[in-house]
C-alpha positions in Angstrom: 90.8 83.2 111.6 90.1 85.4 108.8 93.4 87.5 108.9 97.2 87.2 110.0 96.1 89.7 113.1 93.3 87.2 114.3 96.2 84.9 115.6 97.1 86.9 118.4 93.4 88.1 119.2 91.8 84.6 119.3 94.7 83.0 121.3 94.3 86.1 124.0 90.9 84.5 124.6 91.6 80.9 124.3 95.0 80.9 126.2 95.2 83.9 128.0 97.9 83.2 130.8 100.3 80.9 128.3 103.3 81.8 127.4 103.1 82.4 123.5 106.9 83.9 123.4 110.2 83.2 125.5 113.4 84.6 124.5 116.2 84.4 127.2 114.9 85.4 130.6 111.9 87.2 128.8 108.2 85.5 128.4 105.1 87.1 127.0 101.7 85.7 127.4 99.0 85.3 124.7 97.0 87.8 126.5 99.9 90.3 126.9 101.1 89.7 123.2 97.6 90.9 122.1 97.4 93.8 124.3 101.0 95.0 123.2 99.8 94.2 119.5 96.9 96.6 119.4 98.8 99.2 121.5 101.2 99.2 118.7 98.6 99.3 115.7 96.8 102.1 117.4 100.0 103.8 117.4 100.8 103.1 113.8 97.0 104.2 112.8 97.6 107.5 115.0 100.8 108.1 113.0 99.2 108.1 109.6 99.4 104.2 108.6 96.7 103.5 106.2 95.4 100.1 104.4 98.2 98.8 102.2 100.8 100.8 103.4 104.4 99.1 103.8 106.1 98.8 106.9 109.5 97.7 107.1 111.8 95.8 109.6 115.3 95.3 109.8 116.5 93.4 112.9 117.9 90.2 114.4 115.4 87.6 115.8 113.7 89.4 118.9 110.1 89.3 120.9 109.1 92.3 119.5 109.3 90.8 116.0 105.9 88.8 115.8 104.1 91.8 117.8 105.1 94.5 115.2 104.0 91.8 112.1 100.8 91.2 113.9 100.3 94.7 114.7 100.8 95.9 110.8 98.7 93.1 110.1 95.6 94.5 112.3 95.8 98.0 110.6 95.8 96.7 107.0 99.5 97.4 106.0 101.8 95.1 104.3 104.8 93.9 106.4 108.3 94.0 104.9 111.2 91.7 106.7 114.3 92.7 105.6 117.6 90.4 105.0 119.6 91.7 108.1 122.4 90.6 106.2 122.0 93.2 103.7 124.9 95.8 102.7 123.9 99.3 102.3 123.1 98.9 98.1 120.9 96.0 98.9 119.0 97.7 102.0 118.5 100.8 99.8 117.1 98.6 96.8 114.6 97.4 99.2 113.4 100.6 100.6 113.1 102.4 97.4 111.2 99.2 95.8 108.7 98.9 98.5 108.6 102.3 99.9 107.9 102.0 103.5 106.0 104.6 105.7 107.6 103.0 108.7 111.0 101.4 109.2 111.4 99.6 112.5 115.1 99.0 113.1 116.9 97.0 115.9 120.3 98.5 117.5 123.1 96.6 115.7 121.5 98.3 112.1 121.3 101.9 113.6 124.2 103.3 111.7 123.2 101.8 108.1 120.1 103.1 108.6 120.8 106.3 109.4 123.1 106.3 106.5 120.6 104.5 103.9 117.5 106.7 105.1 119.2 109.9 103.9 118.8 108.7 100.0 115.0 107.3 100.3 112.8 108.3 97.5 110.1 108.9 99.8 109.5 109.9 103.5 110.5 107.5 105.9 109.7 107.2 109.4 112.3 105.5 111.7 111.0 103.6 114.6 114.2 101.7 117.1 112.9 98.9 118.5 115.1 99.0 121.4 118.3 101.3 121.9 119.2 104.8 121.4 117.6 106.7 118.7 118.9 109.7 116.9 117.6 112.3 114.6 114.4 111.5 112.8 113.5 108.5 114.9 110.9 107.6 117.3 111.4 104.3 119.7 108.7 101.5 119.7 107.9 101.9 123.5 106.8 106.0 122.8 104.8 104.7 119.6 102.9 102.3 121.9 102.7 104.5 125.0 99.0 106.0 125.7 97.0 104.1 123.3 94.4 101.7 123.9 94.5 97.8 123.9 91.1 97.7 122.3 91.2 96.1 119.0 91.7 98.3 115.9 88.8 99.5 113.9 90.2 98.7 110.3 88.1 96.4 108.0 90.9 94.2 106.8 90.0 92.0 104.0 91.6 88.0 103.7 92.4 88.3 100.3 94.2 91.8 100.5 98.4 92.0 100.4 99.9 90.8 104.0 103.3 90.8 103.5 106.5 91.2 101.0 109.2 88.6 101.4 112.4 88.9 99.4 113.6 85.9 97.7 117.2 85.0 98.9 118.8 86.7 96.2 121.4 84.0 95.0 121.4 85.1 91.6 120.6 88.7 90.4 118.5 91.4 92.1 116.2 90.1 94.7 112.4 89.8 93.8 109.8 91.2 96.4 106.9 88.1 96.7 103.6 89.6 97.7 100.9 87.3 99.4 97.8 87.8 101.2 96.4 86.8 104.7 94.2 84.5 103.2 97.5 82.5 101.4 99.5 82.4 104.8 96.3 81.3 106.6 96.1 78.3 104.5 99.4 77.5 104.6 99.8 77.4 108.2 96.5 75.1 108.3 98.7 72.6 106.0 101.5 73.0 108.4 99.4 72.5 111.4 97.7 69.3 110.1 100.2 67.9 108.3 103.0 67.9 111.3 100.1 67.4 113.6 100.7 70.7 115.8 98.9 71.0 119.2 98.8 73.5 121.7 101.2 71.6 123.6 103.9 72.4 121.6 107.0 74.4 122.4 108.9 75.2 119.4 112.6 76.2 119.0 112.9 79.2 116.3 116.2 78.9 115.0 116.0 80.7 111.6 115.9 84.0 111.0 112.3 85.7 111.0 113.2 87.3 107.9 113.0 84.2 106.2 110.0 82.4 105.0 111.0 79.6 107.0 111.4 81.2 110.5 108.4 83.4 110.2 105.6 81.5 108.3 107.1 77.6 108.4 108.2 77.6 112.3 106.7 80.7 114.1 103.3 81.4 112.9 101.9 77.9 112.6 102.9 77.1 116.5 101.1 80.4 117.4 98.1 80.1 115.4 97.7 76.6 117.3 98.3 78.1 120.4 101.8 76.6 121.1 104.8 78.5 122.3 107.5 79.7 120.6 111.1 80.1 122.0 112.8 82.4 120.1 117.2 82.5 119.4 118.9 85.5 118.0 122.4 85.8 116.3 124.1 82.9 114.5 123.4 79.4 114.7 125.1 78.0 117.7 124.9 73.9 118.3 125.7 74.1 121.8 123.0 77.1 122.6 120.6 75.0 120.5 121.2 72.2 122.5 120.9 73.7 125.7 117.4 75.4 124.6 116.0 72.0 123.7 116.8 70.5 127.0 116.2 73.8 129.1 112.7 74.6 127.6 111.6 70.9 126.7 111.3 71.8 122.9 109.1 69.3 121.0 110.1 70.7 117.3 112.2 72.6 115.3 112.7 73.5 111.5 116.8 73.4 110.7 118.3 73.6 107.4 120.6 70.9 106.5 123.8 72.8 107.1 122.3 73.4 110.6 121.7 69.5 111.1 125.2 68.9 109.9 126.8 71.1 112.8 124.5 69.6 115.0 125.1 66.1 114.5 128.7 66.8 114.2 128.6 68.5 117.4 131.5 66.9 119.8 129.3 66.9 123.0 125.9 66.3 121.7 125.6 63.3 123.7 125.6 65.4 126.7 122.1 66.9 126.6 118.8 65.4 127.1 117.1 65.6 124.1 114.0 63.4 124.7 111.5 66.1 124.6 112.4 66.8 120.9 109.4 64.5 118.7 109.5 66.3 115.4 112.5 67.6 113.2 111.4 70.0 110.0 114.4 70.4 107.6 114.4 72.0 104.0 115.4 75.1 101.7 118.3 73.2 100.6 119.2 69.7 99.4 120.4 67.3 102.8 122.9 64.7 101.9 122.0 61.2 102.5 125.0 61.2 105.5 123.7 63.7 107.6 120.1 62.5 107.2 121.4 58.8 108.5 123.5 60.7 111.2 120.1 62.7 112.3 118.1 59.3 112.4 120.6 57.6 114.4 121.3 60.3 116.9 117.4 61.7 117.4 114.4 60.1 118.6 112.0 62.0 116.3 110.1 62.1 113.5 111.5 64.1 110.4 109.9 66.0 107.9 111.4 67.1 105.0 109.4 70.8 103.7 109.6 71.7 100.1 108.7 75.2 98.8 109.1 78.3 97.6 108.8 81.8 98.8 106.6 82.3 96.0 104.7 79.0 96.4 104.7 78.5 100.3 105.5 75.3 101.2 103.8 72.7 99.3 105.5 69.3 99.6 106.0 67.1 102.7 107.9 63.8 103.3 106.4 62.6 106.4 108.3 60.3 109.5 107.2 57.1 107.8 108.7 57.7 104.8 112.1 58.4 105.9 113.2 55.3 106.1 111.9 53.4 102.6 111.9 56.9 100.5 114.6 59.1 102.5 115.7 59.7 98.5 112.5 60.9 97.7 111.5 64.8 98.1 107.7 63.9 99.6 104.2 64.5 98.4 101.8 67.0 97.6 101.1 68.8 101.1 97.5 69.7 102.2 96.0 72.8 100.5 98.4 72.1 97.6 97.9 71.2 94.1 101.1 70.4 92.4 101.7 69.4 88.6 105.2 67.6 86.8 104.9 69.0 83.3 107.5 68.3 80.3 108.4 71.1 77.7 105.0 70.6 75.9 102.9 71.3 79.2 101.9 67.9 79.1 101.9 66.2 82.7 105.0 63.5 82.7 104.7 59.9 83.8 106.2 58.0 86.7 110.1 58.0 86.2 109.8 60.8 83.9 111.5 64.4 84.5 110.1 67.7 84.2 109.0 71.2 86.2 107.1 71.3 89.1 104.4 73.9 88.6 102.1 74.6 91.6 98.4 76.1 91.8 98.7 79.8 92.8 95.4 79.4 94.9 94.9 79.1 97.7 98.6 79.2 98.8 100.8 81.2 96.3 102.0 84.6 95.5 99.9 87.5 94.1 102.9 88.6 92.1 106.2 89.9 92.1 106.1 93.5 93.8 106.4 96.2 91.1 108.0 93.3 88.6 105.0 92.9 85.9 107.1 90.9 83.3 108.8 88.8 86.2 105.2 88.0 87.3 104.0 87.3 84.2 107.1 84.5 83.4 106.4 82.8 86.5 102.7 83.0 86.8 100.8 81.4 83.9 97.0 80.5 83.5 97.0 80.6 87.3 100.2 78.1 87.7 103.4 79.3 89.6 106.4 77.7 87.5 109.1 76.8 90.3 112.1 76.4 88.0 113.0 73.1 90.0 113.2 70.0 88.0 111.5 66.7 89.2 111.0 63.3 88.7 107.6 61.4 89.1 107.5 58.3 91.6 105.3 55.9 92.5 102.4 56.6 94.8 102.3 60.2 94.3 105.8 61.2 95.3 108.5 63.3 93.3 112.1 63.5 93.5 113.7 67.3 93.2 116.6 66.6 90.5 117.6 70.0 90.1 117.2 73.9 89.3 116.6 74.4 85.6 119.0 77.3 86.1 121.8 74.8 87.8 121.6 72.2 85.3 125.1 71.7 83.4 124.7 71.1 79.4 127.9 69.0 78.8 128.3 67.3 75.3 124.5 67.6 74.7 124.3 65.9 78.1 122.0 66.8 81.1 123.7 66.8 84.1 122.1 67.6 87.5 124.5 68.5 90.2 122.6 67.1 93.4 123.3 63.4 91.8 126.9 64.2 91.8 126.8 65.9 95.2 125.1 63.1 96.9 128.0 61.0 95.2 130.6 62.9 96.8 129.2 63.1 100.1 129.5 59.7 100.4 133.3 60.2 101.2 133.7 60.1 104.7 136.5 63.0 104.9 133.8 65.3 102.9 131.7 68.1 105.1 130.0 70.2 102.6 130.1 69.6 98.7 128.8 72.5 95.8 128.9 71.2 92.2 128.5 73.3 89.1 129.0 73.8 85.6 132.4 76.1 84.2 133.5 76.6 80.7 134.9 73.8 78.5 136.3 74.4 75.1 135.4 70.8 73.9 132.1 70.2 75.5 130.7 73.6 76.4 130.5 72.8 80.1 132.0 70.8 82.5 131.6 69.4 86.1 133.5 71.6 88.6 133.0 70.4 92.6 134.0 72.9 95.7 134.5 70.9 98.6 134.7 71.6 102.6 136.9 68.9 104.0 136.0 67.6 107.5 138.6 68.6 110.0 141.1 66.0 109.8 141.1 64.3 106.8 143.5 65.0 104.1 142.9 63.9 100.3 143.5 65.1 96.9 141.8 66.1 93.6 142.4 62.6 91.9 141.1 60.6 95.2 137.8 62.4 95.0 137.7 61.9 91.2 138.6 58.4 91.6 136.1 58.1 94.4 133.1 59.0 92.0 134.0 56.4 89.5 132.0 53.7 90.7 129.2 55.9 91.5 128.3 57.6 88.8 128.8 57.7 84.7 132.0 59.1 83.3 130.7 62.1 81.8 129.2 63.3 85.0 132.4 63.1 87.2 133.9 66.1 88.3 136.8 67.6 85.8 138.2 70.2 88.5 138.0 69.7 92.3 138.2 73.4 94.4 139.3 72.8 97.9 137.8 75.6 100.2 137.5 76.7 104.0 133.6 77.3 103.5 131.1 77.5 100.8 129.4 81.0 100.1 125.9 80.9 101.4 122.7 83.1 101.4 121.0 84.4 105.0 118.8 81.3 104.1 121.5 78.7 104.6 121.5 78.3 100.7 124.9 77.8 98.8 125.4 80.5 96.3 126.8 78.9 93.4 126.8 82.0 91.3 129.8 83.1 93.5 131.4 79.9 92.7 130.6 80.2 89.0 131.6 83.6 88.6 135.2 83.9 88.4 135.2 80.8 85.9 132.6 83.0 83.0 134.2 86.3 84.0 137.6 84.5 82.9 136.2 82.8 79.6 134.2 86.5 78.8 137.4 88.2 79.2 139.0 85.5 76.7 136.4 86.0 74.1 
């Protein structure tokens, strides 16, 4: 396979009648999928899509999502999946940044698309995936209608741009991360080999497809290998997820730690037959020891911790055999990836030392941040992508993520890593979720604050949590303040937005100054 568009083309020959996609009561075989992809690609070409043109999509997960993705790939266009939780200003920013020639949208987003499309910098052709259209729009079926199922005659170069995925936007303006066909295919091969994906795989896609995890970690490696993907939409629902695993004999899935916590705490989990589930991946944010231990007890499956960024693709893995003796580690370098952990002077760190993870740009990494030359230069240096993640070097080629450089708390000249404190607090039986961050401190510059969500039925106060930490972490690391919250603010990728938690404290300090 040379380009992303080869995935449906080749598997239409290898597994023509096999189900490629399932969603609710609909299913599409590999042969049907490739025909639909070609009809749409030829329709887009007839409407003026050229090599390098951007095509956006704003939609919940649906069967049409990968078909549009593959069609754009066969045209040599650049696919732009858009976070469906964006508000008007955020959506306007992405559209004006990428200037897509076409924007596909789901029925839930017709009103916001209609509003935003009147203020775009460039002409924008709107395509309704399904549902009613409005002025200036067409629909997917009409665009495909009457076009040949033959392969488009477009010479797509493997090193050419393929997709622009926007970073989670937990801080500042989201950046558009541009990667090539070759980068993604190298990524998929690594995932296939590391997790032993074969054509009998049935994968539950329970993560939004606008996200790197849903589209590139979960869906595409399975389809590349000829497996079947069961797609879900809307927000995560433990009952639906467990039902799908049983109903479709799902063999693998990937969930973020928040979802895994919801699953293991679901009271009726033992009512479902989950024996088909052999592989469970997780990543995107740290998993607490308590949640991981519950998962290991409940699921008879091999666990894979995936580490990576939108900018690097997945570059690290903690394999199933490591989840008992090395569960506190993040993983090892993955196939096709090359990692270094460096000190402030750029030299490689030794075992038990701490430094920043950097990743070789080729073959897995991004080409650049789209329209952000300065940000690209600050991130890619001499062919290495600087991740901003702090890690400790472990024996045997393993590493452990300590924290983000941007999240590190400096209190009285001491470096404090929130993850260590979060792990300690998570051992409390009444804590469901915790996020630790720095707040202003007159004496020490910063002090530690912990935001906690309690498990239902538990009662405890700030004093109990601070006392609980006393025997687990050094005194200077203990929280000075505890916030009890109904829920933690999270991005669409399931990451806790610490900038939202920090903001009131630092705004107050700035006002006082």
